[in-house]
VOPAGU-2260 file (C-alpha; in pm, 1 decimal, decimal comma):
REM VOPAGU-2260
SITE   aa  ch    i         X         Y         Z
SITE  UNK   A    0    3806,9    3364,0   -5305,8
SITE  UNK   A    1    3959,4    3529,2   -4997,6
SITE  UNK   A    2    4072,5    3818,7   -5217,7
SITE  UNK   A    3    3693,3    3950,3   -5252,5
SITE  UNK   A    4    3739,3    4021,3   -4900,9
SITE  UNK   A    5    4008,5    4290,8   -5006,5
SITE  UNK   A    6    3890,5    4646,0   -5079,3
SITE  UNK   A    7    3932,5    4699,8   -5475,7
SITE  UNK   A    8    3915,1    4342,5   -5599,0
SITE  UNK   A    9    3644,1    4236,1   -5859,2
SITE  UNK   A   10    3466,3    4452,8   -6113,9
SITE  UNK   A   11    3243,1    4689,0   -5904,3
SITE  UNK   A   12    3418,7    4929,4   -5625,1
SITE  UNK   A   13    3545,3    4613,8   -5423,2
SITE  UNK   A   14    3424,4    4788,8   -5096,6
SITE  UNK   A   15    3085,0    4630,1   -5022,5
SITE  UNK   A   16    3187,8    4268,5   -4870,6
SITE  UNK   A   17    3564,7    4436,5   -4758,2
SITE  UNK   A   18    3334,5    4706,1   -4640,3
SITE  UNK   A   19    3114,4    4451,3   -4439,2
SITE  UNK   A   20    3430,1    4255,7   -4340,0
SITE  UNK   A   21    3631,9    4548,3   -4199,1
SITE  UNK   A   22    3322,7    4683,8   -3955,8
SITE  UNK   A   23    3239,5    4368,7   -3789,0
SITE  UNK   A   24    3615,4    4329,6   -3699,7
SITE  UNK   A   25    3657,4    4684,5   -3568,4
SITE  UNK   A   26    3326,4    4652,5   -3384,3
SITE  UNK   A   27    3408,3    4335,9   -3255,4
SITE  UNK   A   28    3760,9    4166,0   -3310,7
SITE  UNK   A   29    3938,2    3990,6   -3560,5
SITE  UNK   A   30    3743,3    3677,5   -3471,4
SITE  UNK   A   31    3447,5    3815,1   -3606,2
SITE  UNK   A   32    3341,5    3925,5   -3960,6
SITE  UNK   A   33    3342,9    3724,5   -4277,9
SITE  UNK   A   34    3439,2    3429,4   -4395,0
SITE  UNK   A   35    3393,4    3273,9   -4773,1
SITE  UNK   A   36    3397,2    2889,7   -4842,0
SITE  UNK   A   37    3342,5    2836,1   -5249,0
SITE  UNK   A   38    3356,1    2533,0   -5410,4
SITE  UNK   A   39    3504,1    2502,9   -5770,0
SITE  UNK   A   40    3179,5    2506,1   -6036,3
SITE  UNK   A   41    2967,6    2487,3   -5721,9
SITE  UNK   A   42    2807,3    2672,8   -5440,5
SITE  UNK   A   43    2950,5    2937,6   -5223,4
SITE  UNK   A   44    2927,0    2982,4   -4880,1
SITE  UNK   A   45    2934,0    3292,9   -4692,2
SITE  UNK   A   46    2924,1    3303,6   -4320,8
SITE  UNK   A   47    2921,7    3659,6   -4087,1
SITE  UNK   A   48    3022,3    3600,7   -3704,7
SITE  UNK   A   49    2928,8    3843,3   -3508,9
SITE  UNK   A   50    2896,8    3811,2   -3109,3
SITE  UNK   A   51    2568,2    3675,3   -2927,5
SITE  UNK   A   52    2457,1    4003,7   -2686,7
SITE  UNK   A   53    2312,0    3938,6   -2379,7
SITE  UNK   A   54    2156,5    4256,6   -2340,8
SITE  UNK   A   55    1797,3    4332,4   -2518,2
SITE  UNK   A   56    1854,9    4492,1   -2898,8
SITE  UNK   A   57    1575,9    4723,2   -2988,7
SITE  UNK   A   58    1489,5    4838,3   -3305,9
SITE  UNK   A   59    1186,5    5030,1   -3489,4
SITE  UNK   A   60    1098,1    5243,1   -3251,3
SITE  UNK   A   61    1216,7    5111,6   -2951,1
SITE  UNK   A   62    1033,6    4723,5   -3004,7
SITE  UNK   A   63    1279,8    4449,1   -2851,7
SITE  UNK   A   64    1381,6    4318,1   -3140,2
SITE  UNK   A   65    1277,5    3954,6   -2933,8
SITE  UNK   A   66     904,5    4103,8   -2954,2
SITE  UNK   A   67     949,7    4186,1   -3284,7
SITE  UNK   A   68    1053,1    3869,2   -3446,2
SITE  UNK   A   69     804,2    3640,4   -3170,0
SITE  UNK   A   70     510,3    3874,0   -3336,5
SITE  UNK   A   71     605,3    3858,3   -3667,1
SITE  UNK   A   72     620,9    3475,4   -3649,9
């Protein structure tokens, strides 16, 4: 399973998961990114680790993300 994070692995172009993993590691460091856990003939879990930001995050025309999520709940 760890091979799916390598560029070129699999039947597709092989850049999807490896691209996300490398971008996270480039932005936040080697302790962050994707981890994949899989059981034979069972379930697969993908964990995305990114750091918690104490700064407000804005999206959608400068609306704070916290406010956006509260209003959608």
